[in-house]
C-alpha positions in Angstrom: -0.3 0.1 -0.2 1.2 3.5 -1.0 2.2 5.9 2.2 -0.3 8.6 2.4 1.2 10.8 5.6 -2.1 12.5 4.9 -4.4 10.0 5.8 -2.1 7.8 7.8 -0.4 10.0 10.0 -1.5 11.6 13.6 0.2 14.3 15.5 -0.2 15.5 19.0 1.8 18.3 20.0 2.3 20.0 23.5 -0.1 19.6 26.2 -3.4 18.4 25.6 -6.7 16.8 27.5 -8.2 13.7 26.0 -11.4 13.0 26.7 -11.6 8.9 26.1 -15.7 9.1 26.8 -16.2 11.4 23.8 -13.9 9.1 21.7 -15.4 6.0 22.3 -19.0 7.5 22.0 -18.5 9.3 18.7 -16.3 5.6 17.3 -19.8 3.4 18.4 -21.5 6.1 16.7 -19.7 6.2 13.6 -19.5 1.8 13.8 -23.4 1.9 14.4 -24.2 4.4 11.2 -22.0 2.7 8.8 -23.5 -0.8 9.0 -26.7 0.7 9.0 -26.3 3.1 6.5 -23.2 1.9 4.0 -23.5 -1.5 3.9 -27.2 -1.8 3.1 -26.5 1.2 0.2 -24.2 -1.3 -1.3 -26.1 -4.2 -1.5 -29.1 -2.1 -2.7 -26.6 -0.3 -5.6 -25.1 -4.1 -6.4 -28.5 -4.9 -7.1 -29.7 -2.4 -9.3 -26.2 -2.8 -11.2 -27.3 -6.5 -11.7 -31.0 -5.3 -13.2 -29.4 -3.1 -15.4 -27.2 -5.8 -16.6 -29.9 -7.5 -16.9 -32.3 -5.3 -19.8 -28.8 -4.0 -21.3 -30.2 -5.8 -24.5 -33.6 -4.1 -24.7 -32.5 -0.6 -23.9 -29.0 -1.0 -24.4 -28.2 3.0 -24.7 -30.3 3.7 -21.2 -29.0 0.5 -19.3 -25.2 1.4 -20.6 -26.0 4.9 -18.9 -28.0 3.7 -15.8 -24.7 1.0 -15.1 -22.5 3.9 -15.5 -24.2 6.0 -12.8 -24.8 2.8 -10.5 -20.6 2.0 -10.7 -19.7 5.8 -10.5 -21.8 5.7 -7.3 -20.7 2.6 -5.7 -17.2 4.2 -6.5 -17.9 7.4 -4.1 -19.5 4.7 -1.6 -16.5 3.2 -1.8 -14.5 6.7 -1.5 -16.5 7.4 2.2 -16.0 3.7 3.4 -12.3 4.4 3.0 -12.4 7.9 4.7 -15.0 6.6 7.4 -12.6 3.7 8.2 -9.7 6.1 8.5 -11.1 8.1 10.9 -12.6 5.2 12.8 -9.2 4.0 13.1 -7.6 7.3 14.5 -10.9 7.3 17.4 -9.7 4.3 18.2 -6.2 4.4 18.0 -6.3 7.3 20.4 -9.1 6.1 22.3 -7.2 2.7 22.8 -4.0 4.8 23.8 -5.6 7.0 26.1 -7.6 5.1 27.7 -6.8 5.6 31.3 -7.3 9.2 31.0 -10.9 9.8 32.3 -12.9 7.7 34.7 -15.6 6.0 33.6 -14.2 5.2 30.1 -14.0 1.5 31.1 -17.5 1.3 31.0 -17.2 1.3 27.2 -15.7 -2.7 27.4 -19.6 -3.5 27.5 -20.6 -1.6 24.3 -20.6 -3.0 20.7 -18.7 -0.8 18.6 -16.9 0.7 21.2 -12.9 1.0 20.8 -12.9 -0.9 24.2 -15.6 -3.0 23.4 -16.3 -6.1 20.5 -16.9 -4.9 17.1 -19.9 -4.9 15.4 -19.8 -8.0 13.4 -20.0 -11.4 13.8 -16.8 -12.2 14.8 -16.0 -9.2 17.1 -19.2 -10.1 19.0 -19.2 -14.1 19.0 -16.5 -14.2 21.3 -18.0 -12.3 24.2 -21.7 -13.4 23.6 -21.3 -17.4 22.9 -18.0 -17.8 25.1 -17.8 -19.0 28.6 -19.1 -16.4 30.9 -17.9 -13.3 28.0 -20.5 -11.4 29.2 -20.3 -11.9 33.2 -16.0 -11.4 32.7 -16.1 -8.2 30.3 -19.0 -6.6 33.0 -16.8 -7.5 35.9 -14.0 -6.1 33.9 -15.2 -2.6 33.3 -16.4 -2.7 37.1 -13.2 -2.8 38.5 -11.4 -0.9 35.7 -13.6 1.6 36.4 -13.3 1.5 40.4 -9.5 1.4 40.0 -9.5 4.6 37.2 -11.6 6.3 40.2 -9.7 5.1 42.8 -6.4 6.0 41.7 -7.3 9.2 40.8 -8.4 9.8 44.1 -4.8 8.6 46.0 -6.2 5.1 47.3 -5.0 2.4 44.2 -5.5 -0.5 46.2 -8.9 0.4 47.4 -11.0 -1.9 44.7 -8.4 -4.7 45.9 -9.7 -4.6 49.6 -13.2 -4.0 48.8 -13.3 -6.9 45.9 -10.0 -9.3 46.0 -11.5 -12.4 44.4 -12.7 -9.9 41.4 -10.0 -7.9 41.4 -7.8 -11.3 40.9 -9.6 -12.6 38.0 -9.1 -9.1 36.3 -5.4 -9.0 36.8 -5.4 -12.4 35.2 -7.3 -11.5 32.5 -5.4 -8.4 31.5 -2.0 -10.3 31.7 -3.5 -12.5 29.2 -4.9 -9.7 27.1 -1.0 -7.8 27.3 0.3 -11.5 25.9 -2.6 -11.6 23.7 -1.2 -8.5 22.3 2.1 -9.5 22.0 1.4 -12.5 19.6 -0.4 -10.6 17.6 2.4 -8.0 17.1 4.7 -10.7 16.6 2.8 -12.3 13.9 1.7 -9.2 12.4 -2.6 -10.1 12.3 -3.9 -7.2 14.3 -3.1 -3.4 13.2 -4.3 -2.1 16.2 -1.4 -4.2 18.6 0.3 -1.5 19.2 -2.4 0.7 21.2 -4.3 -2.3 22.5 -0.9 -3.6 24.4 -0.1 -0.2 25.5 -4.1 -0.5 27.1 -3.5 -3.6 28.2 0.2 -3.0 29.7 -1.2 -0.3 31.6 -4.0 -2.1 33.3 -2.2 -4.7 34.3 0.4 -2.2 35.4 -2.6 -0.5 37.6 -3.7 -4.2 39.0 -0.3 -4.5 40.5 -0.6 -0.9 41.5 -3.5 -1.9 43.4 -2.2 -4.4 45.5 -1.9 -3.4 49.0 1.2 -4.8 49.4 3.3 -2.8 45.9 2.8 0.4 48.3 6.0 -1.2 50.7 7.5 -2.1 47.6 7.4 1.5 45.5 8.3 2.8 49.2 11.2 0.8 49.3 12.7 1.7 46.1 12.7 5.4 46.9 16.4 6.6 46.8 17.3 3.6 44.1 16.9 6.4 41.4 13.7 4.5 40.2 11.0 6.8 38.7 8.5 5.8 40.8 6.1 7.5 43.8 3.8 6.6 46.2 0.7 8.2 44.4 1.6 6.3 40.7 -0.4 6.1 38.2 -0.2 2.9 35.7 2.7 4.5 34.5 4.8 5.1 37.2 3.6 1.7 38.0 4.6 0.1 34.7 7.9 1.7 35.7 8.0 0.1 39.1 7.8 -3.6 37.6 10.6 -2.9 35.6 12.4 -2.2 38.4 11.6 -4.9 40.8 12.5 -7.1 37.5 15.3 -5.6 36.4 17.5 -6.6 39.4 16.4 -10.0 39.7 16.5 -10.8 36.4 20.3 -9.3 36.7 21.0 -11.5 40.0 19.1 -14.9 38.9 20.9 -14.2 35.8 24.3 -13.5 36.3 24.8 -14.8 39.9 22.9 -18.3 40.5 22.1 -19.5 37.0 26.0 -18.5 35.9 23.5 -16.7 32.3 25.6 -14.5 30.3 29.1 -13.2 31.6 28.8 -12.9 35.3 28.0 -9.3 37.0 29.2 -5.7 35.4 32.3 -4.1 36.6 31.9 -1.2 34.4 31.6 -0.4 30.8 35.1 0.4 28.3 34.7 2.9 25.3 37.0 2.7 22.1 37.1 5.1 19.1 38.5 4.7 16.1 41.8 6.0 17.0 42.7 3.5 19.4 41.5 5.9 22.2 40.1 3.8 25.2 38.0 4.6 28.3 36.6 2.6 31.0 34.6 3.4 33.5 34.0 1.6 36.9 30.5 1.4 38.3 29.6 0.5 42.1 30.8 -3.4 42.2 33.7 -2.1 39.7 34.8 0.4 42.4 35.0 -2.0 45.3 36.7 -4.9 43.5 40.5 -5.0 43.7 42.4 -2.9 41.4 44.2 -5.6 40.2 41.4 -7.6 39.3 39.6 -5.0 37.9 42.6 -4.2 35.1 42.7 -7.7 34.5 39.2 -8.2 33.3 39.2 -4.5 31.6 42.2 -6.1 29.7 40.5 -9.1 28.8 37.1 -7.0 27.5 39.4 -4.9 25.3 41.2 -7.8 23.6 37.9 -9.2 22.7 36.4 -5.7 20.9 36.3 -5.3 17.3 38.0 -2.1 16.0 35.6 0.7 16.0 34.0 2.2 12.4 36.3 5.0 10.6 34.9 8.3 10.7 32.3 9.5 7.8 31.4 12.5 6.5 28.5 14.3 4.6 27.1 17.9 4.3 24.0 19.3 4.4 20.8 19.6 7.5 20.9 16.7 9.1 17.0 16.0 9.2 15.4 13.6 12.1 15.1 10.9 9.6 18.7 11.3 8.6 19.5 11.0 13.1 17.6 7.8 12.7 19.0 6.1 9.8 22.7 7.0 10.7 21.4 4.4 13.6 20.4 1.5 10.8 23.8 2.2 8.6 25.5 0.9 11.8 27.1 -2.5 12.0 29.2 -3.4 14.7 27.0 -3.8 17.6 25.8 -7.5 18.7 25.1 -9.6 22.1 29.1 -9.3 22.5 29.1 -5.3 21.7 27.7 -2.2 21.3 28.4 0.8 19.1 27.4 4.4 19.3 27.8 6.9 17.0 28.0 11.1 17.5 27.8 13.4 14.7 30.0 16.3 14.8 28.0 19.2 12.8 30.4 21.8 12.1 28.6 25.3 10.6 30.2 28.6 9.1 27.9 31.2 9.7 27.6 34.3 7.7 30.1 36.3 9.4 32.5 33.8 8.8 32.3 32.3 12.8 32.2 28.6 13.4 30.2 26.9 15.4 29.5 23.0 16.7 27.0 21.5 17.4 26.0 17.6 17.6 24.0 14.4 17.5 24.1 11.6 19.9 22.9 8.7 17.8 22.0 5.4 19.9 20.9 2.2 18.8 18.2 -0.1 20.1 18.1 -3.5 21.5 20.9 -5.6 20.3 19.9 -9.3 22.4 17.0 -9.9 24.2 18.9 -11.7 26.7 20.4 -10.7 30.1 23.8 -10.2 31.4 25.7 -10.0 28.1 29.2 -8.5 27.6 27.0 -6.4 25.2 25.8 -3.2 27.2 22.8 -3.0 24.5 20.9 -6.2 26.0 17.8 -6.5 27.9 19.1 -6.1 31.3 19.5 -2.2 30.1 15.7 -2.1 28.8 14.7 -3.1 32.1 16.7 -0.6 33.7 15.9 2.1 31.1 12.4 1.6 31.5 12.9 1.4 35.3 14.5 5.1 35.6 17.5 3.8 36.6 21.3 4.1 35.7 22.8 1.3 33.5 26.5 0.6 32.1 24.7 1.7 28.6 24.0 5.7 30.0 27.6 5.2 31.1 29.0 4.3 27.7 27.2 7.2 26.1 28.9 9.5 28.6 32.0 8.0 28.2 31.4 8.5 24.1 30.6 12.2 24.5 34.0 12.7 26.3 35.9 11.1 23.8 34.1 12.7 21.1 35.3 16.2 22.7 32.0 17.4 23.3 32.7 21.0 24.7 30.5 22.4 28.1 27.5 24.8 26.6 27.7 22.9 23.0 24.2 22.2 21.7 23.5 18.7 21.7 20.9 16.2 20.6 20.0 12.5 21.6 18.3 10.6 18.6 17.6 6.9 19.3 15.5 4.0 18.4 14.0 1.6 20.5 16.5 1.0 23.5 18.0 3.8 22.1 15.2 6.3 22.6 15.3 5.1 26.4 18.5 6.4 26.5 18.4 9.3 24.8 15.4 10.4 26.9 16.9 9.3 30.2 20.1 11.5 29.2 18.2 14.6 28.5 16.7 14.2 31.7 20.1 13.5 33.5 20.8 16.9 35.6 24.5 16.1 35.1 24.3 15.7 31.7 21.9 19.2 31.4 24.5 20.9 33.8 27.4 19.9 31.7 25.6 20.5 27.9 23.5 22.7 26.0 20.7 19.8 25.4 18.3 21.0 22.8 16.5 18.2 21.1 15.7 14.3 21.3 14.3 12.6 19.1 13.1 9.1 19.6 11.5 5.9 16.9 9.9 3.5 18.6 10.7 4.0 21.9 9.0 3.8 25.5 9.4 7.1 26.9 6.6 8.1 28.6 7.9 8.1 32.2 11.3 9.3 31.9 11.3 12.3 28.9 12.4 15.6 30.1 9.4 18.4 30.7 11.9 21.1 29.4 13.3 19.9 26.2 11.8 19.5 22.8 11.0 16.2 22.6 10.1 14.4 18.6 8.4 10.9 19.4 7.9 8.8 16.5 5.5 5.3 16.8 3.7 3.2 14.6 0.2 2.0 16.2 1.2 -1.7 15.1 4.4 -1.4 17.5 3.9 -2.6 21.0 7.7 -1.0 21.8 6.5 2.2 22.2 3.6 1.1 25.2 5.8 -0.7 27.0 5.8 2.2 29.7 2.1 1.5 29.8 1.1 5.0 28.9 1.3 7.1 25.6 4.3 10.1 25.2 2.6 13.5 26.1 3.9 16.7 27.4 4.6 20.4 27.2 7.3 20.2 24.9 6.7 16.7 22.9 5.2 16.3 19.8 4.6 12.7 19.0 4.0 11.6 15.5 2.0 8.4 15.0 1.8 6.3 11.7 -0.6 4.1 10.7 1.5 1.9 7.9 0.7 -1.6 8.8 0.8 -3.0 5.4 4.0 -1.5 4.4 6.7 -3.6 3.3 8.9 -5.1 5.5 12.5 -4.7 5.2 14.3 -8.8 4.2 17.3 -7.9 6.2 15.5 -6.8 9.6 15.0 -9.7 12.1 12.4 -7.5 14.2 8.7 -7.5 13.1 7.9 -4.9 10.7 6.2 -2.3 12.9 8.9 -1.7 14.7 11.8 -1.8 11.9 14.4 0.9 12.2 14.5 0.9 8.2 10.6 1.3 8.1 10.8 4.1 10.5 13.5 5.7 8.3 11.0 5.8 5.2 8.0 7.0 7.4 9.7 9.7 8.9 11.1 10.9 5.8 8.1 10.7 4.0 6.1 12.4 6.6 8.4 15.3 6.8 8.4 16.0 3.1 4.8 15.9 3.1 4.7 18.5 6.1 7.2 20.9 4.8 4.3 21.4 1.7 1.1 20.7 3.6 -1.2 23.0 5.3 -2.7 20.3 8.1 -2.1 21.4 11.3 -1.2 18.3 12.6 1.6 17.9 10.1 2.4 22.3 10.2 3.2 21.0 14.0 5.7 18.6 12.9 7.1 20.9 10.3 7.5 23.6 13.4 9.2 20.7 15.9 11.2 19.6 13.0 12.0 23.6 12.1 13.2 24.2 16.2 15.7 21.6 16.5 17.5 22.4 12.9 18.0 25.9 14.2 18.8 24.8 17.8 21.5 23.0 16.4 22.6 25.6 14.1 22.1 23.5 11.2 22.3 24.7 7.4 22.8 23.4 3.8 26.7 24.0 4.3 26.9 22.0 7.5 29.5 19.6 7.7 29.3 16.8 9.5 31.8 13.9 10.5 30.3 10.6 12.2 32.3 9.3 14.9 31.6 5.5 16.0 32.5 3.6 19.2 32.7 0.6 20.3 31.5 -0.8 23.7 31.6 -3.7 25.9 30.8 -4.6 29.8 33.9 -5.6 31.7 32.6 -8.5 33.3 33.6 -12.1 35.2 33.1 -13.9 32.1 
């Protein structure tokens, strides 16, 4: 299917309030009107076309004119249905994404034709009506979820669990099953809304966890550990808290007890193409004998490949270019990571030379834990939890090696895990104190819990991609521009192992096409994107004459193995 930015892109810019009840009502009304109007009209026109064909031999000219008119009416009806379906998708996607925004929105789970409920079709209504306890379980979910919404807003998310523990437990199991199903639909590419549904269902399950009275003590115990969590958390922070619990548990089980991966990390090594090597220890590394640390560092360094040579190009680096440069990295795997830092040099009209920088951060290279490469699942969990990680330390050391001077404009850009790291870096007070952080660009990244509030963020997401929803909430804020694509039928890149909807090359294609459309469009949403892109270009001081050098750095954990 040809990519059409005017129809397939939704842009949210700045702070906004979403009334999910209104969205659900509009979606339900449109679904009903479509079922009652479009389908009967098509049947009537098809019947009329058949009758015109039947009498074509008797009155050929008149029947030909009639058939032409009917065919034109069918074509117009098909166009209308396409526009209606596009609007219904956008209403559904937005309602699913922001389902926790309004109290009572969960009651729409009971209403056929709503984004939360079954669709108006035999396939949609069948499981609810004919399935075992389908209506009862749907009603229970609506009741518990509505109570959770109200209780969370009142600062007592544990109240529904105390008042109806059995029912809350049953609904929590259903929410977890729904989340798993969404993940399978994403994996097998069979539901165009799997990303939005996953975000909603994961947020729901996270709120189920947060509703447990015991979780209040767990949340309090996380205080002071660098975890993005508080005692009055919503589903967003709750998802962060769940990740905060899983990250150290997996690290301990995998690295200490089960001896998976390469053992516990002592720190990180960063090496550039010029051979410059930097070592940064973490908490464990600072506590072991220096001779042991030196031996492990030498072993890690000997196993590292050479960093790629510098590359050069001229012109303005768009946000599409920044993500594309990430896809062009080829030196990262389960054992080694790779970071690229773009040095932009611009000569002004007055002859003065200025420098600015874009830090390009790759996504996950291994879905295992405890790997020697810092771009693994351990870093994912630490990132969503708002915790420090070896990957963050690696980025900081690469920036030191690149020679970024204090006060120079810096942009952080990343795909998937790289976007999490980009948001964390931009929100880090120490980083902000040293550098002039002017922009964040993310593609397919869950950053709602960690995105900075006072730095412009340009977040690209795909409606079929579950990864941006891994924090359980939509990315939004005063300085956030979220661009959501609906391109589920787009062609996959054969050389990309991840599912289509999360493919980095696919994101590049989407971003580039949309930016091109935004520059020439009067659409308010695309105009907001064009304005956001212009702000980052100006903040980085980029011009057609800007000369950019991309410096590449290899990274590796210092481990026991």
